[in-house]
MMTF fields as JSON, N, C-alpha, C and O atoms, coordinates in Angstrom:
{
  "mmtfVersion": "1.0.0",
  "mmtfProducer": "UNKNOWN",
  "numBonds": 503,
  "numAtoms": 504,
  "numGroups": 126,
  "numChains": 1,
  "numModels": 1,
  "chainsPerModel": [1],
  "groupsPerChain": [126],
  "chainIdList": ["A"],
  "bondAtomList": [4, 2, 8, 6, 12, 10, 16, 14, 20, 18, 24, 22, 28, 26, 32, 30, 36, 34, 40, 38, 44, 42, 48, 46, 52, 50, 56, 54, 60, 58, 64, 62, 68, 66, 72, 70, 76, 74, 80, 78, 84, 82, 88, 86, 92, 90, 96, 94, 100, 98, 104, 102, 108, 106, 112, 110, 116, 114, 120, 118, 124, 122, 128, 126, 132, 130, 136, 134, 140, 138, 144, 142, 148, 146, 152, 150, 156, 154, 160, 158, 164, 162, 168, 166, 172, 170, 176, 174, 180, 178, 184, 182, 188, 186, 192, 190, 196, 194, 200, 198, 204, 202, 208, 206, 212, 210, 216, 214, 220, 218, 224, 222, 228, 226, 232, 230, 236, 234, 240, 238, 244, 242, 248, 246, 252, 250, 256, 254, 260, 258, 264, 262, 268, 266, 272, 270, 276, 274, 280, 278, 284, 282, 288, 286, 292, 290, 296, 294, 300, 298, 304, 302, 308, 306, 312, 310, 316, 314, 320, 318, 324, 322, 328, 326, 332, 330, 336, 334, 340, 338, 344, 342, 348, 346, 352, 350, 356, 354, 360, 358, 364, 362, 368, 366, 372, 370, 376, 374, 380, 378, 384, 382, 388, 386, 392, 390, 396, 394, 400, 398, 404, 402, 408, 406, 412, 410, 416, 414, 420, 418, 424, 422, 428, 426, 432, 430, 436, 434, 440, 438, 444, 442, 448, 446, 452, 450, 456, 454, 460, 458, 464, 462, 468, 466, 472, 470, 476, 474, 480, 478, 484, 482, 488, 486, 492, 490, 496, 494, 500, 498],
  "bondOrderList": [1, 1, 1, 1, 1, 1, 1, 1, 1, 1, 1, 1, 1, 1, 1, 1, 1, 1, 1, 1, 1, 1, 1, 1, 1, 1, 1, 1, 1, 1, 1, 1, 1, 1, 1, 1, 1, 1, 1, 1, 1, 1, 1, 1, 1, 1, 1, 1, 1, 1, 1, 1, 1, 1, 1, 1, 1, 1, 1, 1, 1, 1, 1, 1, 1, 1, 1, 1, 1, 1, 1, 1, 1, 1, 1, 1, 1, 1, 1, 1, 1, 1, 1, 1, 1, 1, 1, 1, 1, 1, 1, 1, 1, 1, 1, 1, 1, 1, 1, 1, 1, 1, 1, 1, 1, 1, 1, 1, 1, 1, 1, 1, 1, 1, 1, 1, 1, 1, 1, 1, 1, 1, 1, 1, 1],
  "groupList": [{"groupName": "UNK", "atomNameList": ["N", "CA", "C", "O"], "elementList": ["N", "C", "C", "O"], "formalChargeList": [0, 0, 0, 0], "bondAtomList": [1, 0, 2, 1, 3, 2], "bondOrderList": [1, 1, 2], "singleLetterCode": "X", "chemCompType": "L-PEPTIDE LINKING"}],
  "groupTypeList": [0, 0, 0, 0, 0, 0, 0, 0, 0, 0, 0, 0, 0, 0, 0, 0, 0, 0, 0, 0, 0, 0, 0, 0, 0, 0, 0, 0, 0, 0, 0, 0, 0, 0, 0, 0, 0, 0, 0, 0, 0, 0, 0, 0, 0, 0, 0, 0, 0, 0, 0, 0, 0, 0, 0, 0, 0, 0, 0, 0, 0, 0, 0, 0, 0, 0, 0, 0, 0, 0, 0, 0, 0, 0, 0, 0, 0, 0, 0, 0, 0, 0, 0, 0, 0, 0, 0, 0, 0, 0, 0, 0, 0, 0, 0, 0, 0, 0, 0, 0, 0, 0, 0, 0, 0, 0, 0, 0, 0, 0, 0, 0, 0, 0, 0, 0, 0, 0, 0, 0, 0, 0, 0, 0, 0, 0],
  "groupIdList": [1, 2, 3, 4, 5, 6, 7, 8, 9, 10, 11, 12, 13, 14, 15, 16, 17, 18, 19, 20, 21, 22, 23, 24, 25, 26, 27, 28, 29, 30, 31, 32, 33, 34, 35, 36, 37, 38, 39, 40, 41, 42, 43, 44, 45, 46, 47, 48, 49, 50, 51, 52, 53, 54, 55, 56, 57, 58, 59, 60, 61, 62, 63, 64, 65, 66, 67, 68, 69, 70, 71, 72, 73, 74, 75, 76, 77, 78, 79, 80, 81, 82, 83, 84, 85, 86, 87, 88, 89, 90, 91, 92, 93, 94, 95, 96, 97, 98, 99, 100, 101, 102, 103, 104, 105, 106, 107, 108, 109, 110, 111, 112, 113, 114, 115, 116, 117, 118, 119, 120, 121, 122, 123, 124, 125, 126],
  "secStructList": [7, 7, 7, 7, 7, 7, 7, 7, 2, 2, 2, 2, 2, 2, 2, 2, 2, 2, 2, 2, 2, 2, 2, 2, 2, 2, 7, 7, 7, 7, 7, 7, 7, 7, 7, 7, 6, 6, 1, 7, 7, 7, 7, 7, 7, 7, 7, 6, 6, 7, 7, 7, 7, 7, 7, 7, 7, 7, 7, 7, 2, 2, 2, 2, 2, 2, 2, 2, 2, 2, 6, 1, 7, 2, 2, 2, 2, 7, 1, 1, 7, 1, 1, 2, 2, 2, 2, 6, 6, 1, 1, 7, 1, 7, 1, 1, 1, 7, 1, 1, 1, 7, 4, 4, 4, 7, 7, 7, 7, 7, 7, 7, 2, 2, 2, 2, 2, 2, 2, 2, 2, 2, 2, 2, 2, 7],
  "xCoordList": [-7.124, -7.467, -8.157, -8.942, -7.842, -8.472, -9.851, -10.031, -10.791, -12.161, -12.426, -11.909, -13.221, -13.593, -14.693, -15.712, -14.468, -15.429, -16.597, -16.405, -17.783, -18.998, -19.372, -19.435, -19.62, -20.055, -21.565, -22.305, -21.995, -23.454, -24.028, -23.271, -25.307, -25.982, -25.665, -25.599, -25.471, -25.17, -23.806, -23.665, -22.806, -21.467, -21.47, -20.835, -22.195, -22.286, -22.944, -22.498, -23.999, -24.681, -23.753, -23.728, -23.005, -22.064, -20.977, -20.593, -20.487, -19.484, -20.022, -19.319, -21.252, -21.86, -22.079, -21.888, -22.474, -22.674, -21.346, -21.305, -20.259, -18.94, -18.492, -17.935, -18.734, -18.356, -19.137, -18.563, -20.405, -21.232, -20.756, -20.707, -20.407, -19.905, -18.588, -18.381, -17.703, -16.442, -16.704, -16.088, -17.614, -17.932, -18.53, -18.187, -19.416, -20.046, -19.039, -19.152, -18.065, -17.056, -16.171, -15.75, -15.892, -15.014, -15.767, -15.148, -17.068, -17.869, -17.956, -18.16, -17.798, -17.904, -19.039, -19.239, -19.77, -20.869, -20.391, -19.971, -20.459, -20.065, -21.319, -22.21, -21.384, -22.578, -22.363, -23.339, -21.116, -20.845, -20.465, -19.762, -20.937, -20.639, -19.991, -20.445, -18.929, -18.314, -17.781, -17.411, -17.749, -17.254, -15.736, -15.132, -15.127, -13.68, -13.165, -13.463, -12.406, -11.954, -10.864, -10.568, -10.26, -9.168, -9.653, -8.84, -10.961, -11.522, -12.193, -12.748, -12.136, -12.777, -14.274, -14.715, -15.047, -16.491, -16.945, -16.483, -17.844, -18.425, -19.874, -20.747, -20.113, -21.448, -22.15, -21.674, -23.279, -24.03, -25.13, -25.851, -25.277, -26.342, -27.696, -27.782, -28.748, -30.096, -30.339, -29.583, -31.417, -31.794, -32.228, -32.787, -31.982, -32.287, -33.773, -34.123, -34.628, -36.058, -36.764, -37.989, -36.028, -36.682, -37.153, -36.503, -38.279, -38.86, -38.592, -39.141, -37.764, -37.443, -36.519, -35.508, -36.835, -35.933, -34.625, -34.624, -33.526, -32.247, -32.225, -32.781, -31.566, -31.46, -30.446, -29.434, -30.729, -29.811, -28.947, -29.454, -27.645, -26.716, -26.044, -25.464, -26.131, -25.491, -23.981, -23.497, -23.249, -21.791, -21.215, -21.467, -20.451, -19.742, -18.282, -17.631, -17.783, -16.429, -15.38, -14.343, -15.625, -14.664, -14.494, -13.376, -15.595, -15.522, -14.839, -14.061, -15.128, -14.508, -13.005, -12.225, -12.595, -11.162, -10.478, -9.359, -11.143, -10.562, -10.429, -9.432, -11.415, -11.333, -10.183, -9.442, -10.035, -8.937, -7.587, -6.634, -7.497, -6.252, -5.907, -4.733, -6.92, -6.668, -6.117, -5.415, -6.418, -5.959, -4.565, -4.013, -3.989, -2.656, -1.583, -1.815, -0.412, 0.725, 1.196, 0.982, 1.838, 2.302, 3.273, 3.312, 4.06, 5.022, 4.289, 4.763, 3.134, 2.374, 1.504, 1.123, 1.183, 0.334, 1.114, 0.671, 2.288, 3.023, 4.383, 4.97, 4.905, 6.226, 7.368, 8.412, 7.191, 8.223, 7.581, 6.366, 8.353, 7.771, 7.256, 7.866, 6.123, 5.525, 6.028, 6.133, 6.334, 6.81, 8.182, 8.631, 8.837, 10.164, 10.083, 11.004, 8.991, 8.877, 8.675, 8.989, 8.155, 8.015, 9.343, 9.487, 10.309, 11.602, 12.331, 13.108, 12.078, 12.713, 12.0, 10.801, 12.703, 12.127, 11.385, 10.683, 11.51, 10.801, 11.314, 10.524, 12.639, 13.23, 13.454, 14.478, 12.52, 12.604, 13.376, 13.618, 13.766, 14.544, 15.988, 16.495, 16.664, 18.04, 18.969, 18.777, 19.967, 20.903, 21.822, 22.183, 22.198, 23.039, 22.173, 21.663, 22.003, 21.058, 21.526, 20.77, 22.731, 23.203, 24.373, 25.464, 24.144, 25.194, 26.22, 27.361, 25.849, 26.804, 27.873, 28.982, 27.561, 28.524, 29.358, 30.313, 29.01, 29.736, 30.927, 30.758, 32.127, 33.338, 33.481, 34.172, 32.838, 32.96, 32.259, 32.646, 31.236, 30.473, 30.836, 30.223, 31.819, 32.215, 33.434, 34.563, 33.199, 34.283, 34.681, 33.872, 35.92, 36.421, 36.792, 37.288, 36.542, 36.945, 38.407, 38.789, 39.177, 40.602, 40.852, 40.467, 41.489, 41.797, 43.22, 44.154, 43.364, 44.682, 44.958, 44.148, 46.119, 46.464, 45.437, 45.101, 44.942, 43.989, 42.666, 42.087, 42.184, 40.9, 41.013, 40.065, 42.169, 42.364, 42.37, 41.767, 43.032, 43.078, 41.673, 41.3, 40.894, 39.532, 38.655, 37.805, 38.858, 38.071, 38.42, 37.517, 39.695, 40.11, 39.597, 39.176, 39.641, 39.174, 37.67, 37.201, 36.92, 35.477, 35.156, 34.225, 35.892, 35.659, 35.994, 35.313, 37.011, 37.405, 36.408, 36.234, 35.734, 34.765, 33.493, 32.926, 33.045, 31.789, 32.031, 31.107],
  "yCoordList": [-91.415, -91.291, -92.561, -93.178, -92.927, -94.115, -93.737, -92.741, -94.529, -94.247, -94.89, -95.966, -94.234, -94.763, -95.798, -95.536, -96.955, -98.044, -97.825, -97.671, -97.813, -97.661, -99.021, -100.023, -99.04, -100.277, -100.405, -99.427, -101.62, -101.814, -101.896, -101.947, -101.909, -101.863, -103.073, -102.957, -104.217, -105.43, -105.29, -105.629, -104.798, -104.614, -103.527, -103.671, -102.436, -101.377, -101.882, -101.555, -102.675, -103.231, -104.174, -104.162, -104.977, -105.905, -105.124, -105.504, -104.03, -103.187, -102.593, -102.599, -102.083, -101.504, -102.559, -102.285, -103.752, -104.838, -105.181, -105.372, -105.259, -105.552, -104.444, -104.728, -103.193, -102.086, -102.122, -101.873, -102.422, -102.496, -103.633, -103.478, -104.762, -105.882, -105.532, -105.905, -104.825, -104.405, -103.448, -103.571, -102.497, -101.556, -102.256, -101.932, -103.208, -103.93, -104.804, -105.011, -105.312, -106.152, -105.345, -105.851, -104.101, -103.264, -102.397, -101.687, -102.447, -101.604, -102.214, -103.419, -101.367, -101.826, -101.09, -99.897, -101.786, -101.185, -100.857, -101.744, -99.579, -99.141, -99.024, -98.228, -99.818, -99.811, -99.11, -98.778, -98.87, -98.214, -96.763, -96.447, -95.893, -94.464, -94.008, -94.351, -93.235, -92.624, -91.26, -91.044, -90.363, -89.018, -89.049, -89.713, -88.339, -88.268, -87.515, -86.33, -88.169, -87.489, -86.458, -85.653, -86.458, -85.535, -84.214, -83.329, -84.061, -82.788, -82.085, -82.725, -80.771, -80.016, -79.954, -79.715, -80.172, -80.09, -78.717, -78.203, -78.14, -76.861, -77.13, -77.272, -77.197, -77.488, -76.156, -75.312, -75.983, -74.746, -74.916, -75.913, -73.981, -74.088, -73.749, -73.158, -74.14, -73.801, -72.31, -71.607, -71.854, -70.452, -70.233, -71.14, -69.047, -68.823, -68.944, -69.352, -68.603, -68.601, -69.882, -69.964, -70.869, -72.107, -72.913, -72.932, -73.564, -74.333, -75.826, -76.635, -76.175, -77.583, -78.049, -77.397, -79.153, -79.634, -80.133, -80.66, -79.975, -80.445, -81.96, -82.675, -82.422, -83.87, -84.465, -83.844, -85.656, -86.359, -87.265, -88.13, -87.049, -87.829, -88.844, -88.494, -90.096, -91.156, -91.064, -91.013, -91.044, -90.959, -92.334, -93.295, -92.411, -93.656, -93.42, -92.547, -94.186, -93.961, -94.179, -93.515, -95.083, -95.331, -94.119, -93.772, -93.477, -92.298, -91.14, -90.402, -90.981, -89.901, -90.136, -89.186, -91.384, -91.693, -91.378, -90.866, -91.679, -91.383, -89.875, -89.408, -89.113, -87.653, -87.103, -86.232, -87.606, -87.137, -87.527, -86.752, -88.709, -89.161, -88.314, -88.057, -87.884, -87.066, -85.702, -85.091, -85.209, -83.891, -83.913, -82.853, -85.084, -85.18, -84.747, -84.707, -84.424, -84.107, -85.385, -86.476, -85.271, -86.474, -87.322, -88.541, -86.697, -87.468, -88.419, -89.526, -87.993, -88.839, -89.848, -90.867, -89.58, -90.494, -91.659, -92.806, -91.348, -92.344, -92.597, -91.677, -93.828, -94.106, -93.521, -93.178, -93.402, -92.875, -91.86, -91.908, -90.938, -89.973, -90.675, -91.631, -90.191, -90.803, -90.164, -90.844, -88.888, -88.199, -87.602, -87.53, -87.176, -86.58, -85.241, -84.866, -84.509, -83.211, -83.372, -82.457, -84.519, -84.758, -85.122, -85.003, -85.562, -85.95, -84.747, -84.89, -83.561, -82.35, -81.983, -81.704, -81.979, -81.615, -82.744, -82.489, -83.978, -85.092, -85.3, -85.489, -85.264, -85.378, -83.953, -83.343, -83.428, -82.028, -81.824, -80.681, -82.885, -82.731, -82.404, -82.939, -81.54, -81.199, -82.397, -83.205, -82.495, -83.608, -83.47, -84.467, -82.248, -81.982, -81.268, -80.181, -81.87, -81.349, -80.029, -79.057, -79.975, -78.772, -78.194, -78.764, -77.058, -76.473, -75.729, -75.568, -75.271, -74.512, -75.428, -74.972, -76.695, -77.606, -78.349, -79.043, -78.211, -78.921, -78.079, -76.94, -78.635, -77.892, -77.705, -76.788, -78.562, -78.416, -77.163, -76.613, -76.704, -75.549, -74.276, -73.234, -74.333, -73.169, -72.544, -72.987, -71.501, -70.849, -69.586, -68.673, -69.541, -68.369, -67.294, -67.591, -66.039, -64.933, -64.605, -64.337, -64.635, -64.34, -63.0, -62.786, -62.118, -60.817, -60.843, -61.249, -60.409, -60.326, -58.864, -57.989, -58.607, -57.23, -56.65, -55.468, -57.482, -56.999, -56.65, -55.602, -57.519, -57.233, -56.049, -55.274, -55.891, -54.729, -53.452, -52.461, -53.449, -52.275, -51.928, -50.755, -52.937, -52.693, -52.133, -51.276, -52.613, -52.115, -50.663, -49.865, -50.294, -48.906, -47.992, -46.861, -48.501, -47.684, -47.447, -46.349, -48.435, -48.288, -47.308, -46.516, -47.333, -46.409, -44.977, -44.04, -44.798, -43.459, -42.849, -41.63, -43.657, -43.129, -42.706, -41.662, -43.475, -43.168, -42.138, -41.721],
  "zCoordList": [-75.875, -74.484, -74.008, -74.729, -72.782, -72.199, -71.704, -71.004, -72.072, -71.652, -70.3, -70.0, -69.504, -68.197, -68.391, -69.03, -67.835, -68.012, -67.058, -65.852, -67.597, -66.801, -66.21, -66.922, -64.886, -64.25, -64.401, -64.296, -64.646, -64.728, -63.318, -62.349, -63.193, -61.891, -61.022, -59.798, -61.636, -60.865, -60.192, -59.017, -60.911, -60.342, -59.267, -58.223, -59.536, -58.539, -57.257, -56.157, -57.398, -56.235, -55.47, -54.239, -56.189, -55.549, -54.79, -53.685, -55.396, -54.762, -53.461, -52.45, -53.466, -52.262, -51.182, -49.998, -51.582, -50.609, -49.925, -48.71, -50.706, -50.124, -49.164, -48.103, -49.534, -48.667, -47.347, -46.287, -47.398, -46.19, -45.3, -44.08, -45.881, -45.078, -44.385, -43.231, -45.074, -44.458, -43.297, -42.238, -43.492, -42.425, -41.214, -40.077, -41.447, -40.332, -39.604, -38.396, -40.324, -39.698, -38.748, -37.708, -39.103, -38.291, -37.29, -36.497, -37.319, -36.441, -35.046, -34.896, -34.022, -32.646, -31.961, -32.188, -31.137, -30.409, -28.993, -28.25, -28.631, -27.297, -26.444, -26.743, -25.385, -24.541, -23.214, -22.542, -22.809, -21.541, -21.793, -22.752, -20.924, -21.02, -19.73, -18.639, -19.86, -18.689, -19.102, -20.256, -18.158, -18.419, -18.401, -17.558, -19.32, -19.388, -18.157, -18.002, -17.284, -16.053, -16.311, -15.428, -17.495, -17.781, -18.37, -18.635, -18.579, -19.04, -17.874, -16.982, -17.891, -16.828, -17.085, -18.209, -16.032, -16.144, -15.684, -14.665, -16.436, -16.054, -15.657, -16.513, -14.371, -13.87, -13.64, -12.881, -14.302, -14.175, -13.138, -13.173, -12.226, -11.228, -11.842, -12.918, -11.129, -11.583, -11.404, -10.734, -12.026, -11.861, -10.415, -9.799, -9.865, -8.448, -8.11, -7.003, -9.035, -8.736, -9.176, -9.088, -9.641, -10.094, -8.885, -7.84, -9.048, -7.939, -8.076, -7.328, -9.016, -9.226, -8.103, -7.84, -7.438, -6.372, -6.982, -8.095, -6.272, -6.811, -6.915, -6.081, -7.964, -8.177, -7.213, -6.886, -6.773, -5.89, -6.769, -7.483, -6.703, -7.508, -6.601, -5.573, -6.995, -6.204, -6.402, -7.533, -5.303, -5.375, -5.665, -4.938, -6.722, -7.003, -6.656, -7.229, -5.737, -5.233, -6.325, -6.317, -7.251, -8.323, -9.218, -9.599, -9.553, -10.424, -9.708, -10.314, -8.423, -7.659, -7.53, -7.596, -7.348, -7.282, -8.603, -8.615, -9.718, -11.023, -11.212, -11.762, -10.765, -10.867, -10.029, -10.483, -8.819, -7.96, -8.546, -8.473, -9.121, -9.732, -10.96, -11.227, -11.701, -12.895, -12.531, -13.336, -11.336, -10.926, -10.301, -10.008, -10.092, -9.496, -10.486, -11.695, -9.962, -10.808, -11.486, -10.957, -12.654, -13.359, -12.539, -12.706, -11.653, -10.848, -9.91, -9.654, -9.394, -8.475, -9.21, -8.634, -10.477, -11.244, -11.843, -11.799, -12.408, -13.182, -12.552, -11.982, -12.639, -12.063, -12.894, -12.34, -14.209, -15.107, -16.044, -16.241, -16.632, -17.569, -18.826, -19.306, -19.355, -20.532, -21.823, -22.843, -21.795, -22.988, -22.714, -21.57, -23.784, -23.621, -22.921, -22.195, -23.126, -22.463, -20.959, -20.198, -20.516, -19.082, -18.433, -17.217, -19.224, -18.657, -18.064, -17.12, -18.621, -18.096, -16.81, -16.826, -15.716, -14.433, -13.738, -12.759, -14.2, -13.561, -12.139, -11.214, -11.962, -10.635, -10.137, -10.447, -9.379, -8.98, -7.681, -7.294, -7.003, -5.777, -6.15, -7.136, -5.39, -5.733, -5.536, -4.627, -6.394, -6.309, -5.105, -4.479, -4.78, -3.617, -2.596, -2.865, -1.425, -0.453, 0.153, 0.157, 0.655, 1.334, 0.559, 0.55, -0.094, -0.919, -0.071, -0.503, 1.126, 1.939, 2.545, 2.824, 2.749, 3.351, 2.308, 2.658, 1.056, 0.009, -0.433, -0.869, -0.323, -0.664, -2.169, -2.613, -2.961, -4.41, -4.914, -5.945, -4.204, -4.651, -3.907, -4.141, -3.015, -2.241, -2.912, -2.698, -3.735, -4.449, -3.692, -3.525, -3.24, -2.531, -3.549, -4.636, -3.176, -4.04, -3.741, -2.602, -4.766, -4.626, -5.3, -6.45, -4.583, -5.177, -5.709, -5.017, -6.937, -7.566, -7.882, -7.579, -8.501, -8.869, -9.84, -9.763, -10.749, -11.754, -11.09, -11.375, -10.207, -9.564, -8.618, -8.489, -7.945, -7.067, -7.886, -7.475, -9.027, -9.892, -10.391, -10.418, -10.785, -11.274, -10.152, -10.398, -8.927, -7.802, -7.501, -7.245, -7.522, -7.28, -8.404, -8.16, -9.621, -10.768, -10.659, -10.958, -10.243, -10.088, -8.988, -9.132, -7.894, -6.778, -7.2, -6.784, -8.002, -8.429, -9.378, -9.372, -10.208, -11.178, -10.455, -10.777, -9.508, -8.822, -7.847, -7.148]
}
């Protein structure tokens, strides 16, 4: 059986130092915070009997625009569908505007001997 080689403390310390340097190299510091506009916010009101005055929130027009844009339908947000499931129904307007005036979609009912016989048979049963 192959024995597992034990690392001495110097090698273990060197290994940990290398790992910490790799982590620090890939670490990013995020200094800006913003609320995700695509999640629904549940704002809870204060208790009815509380005497705390309501806080005044400064309206930032950019954030409000992002919230309104997040609530739009995908057709109004994006010029083209982003996923394959959005491709179904992306163009919701009918391809042929007036179906009554289009001769290709106007199928006349033609009565033949078979259809006449079926109609008489149905009337006789009922």
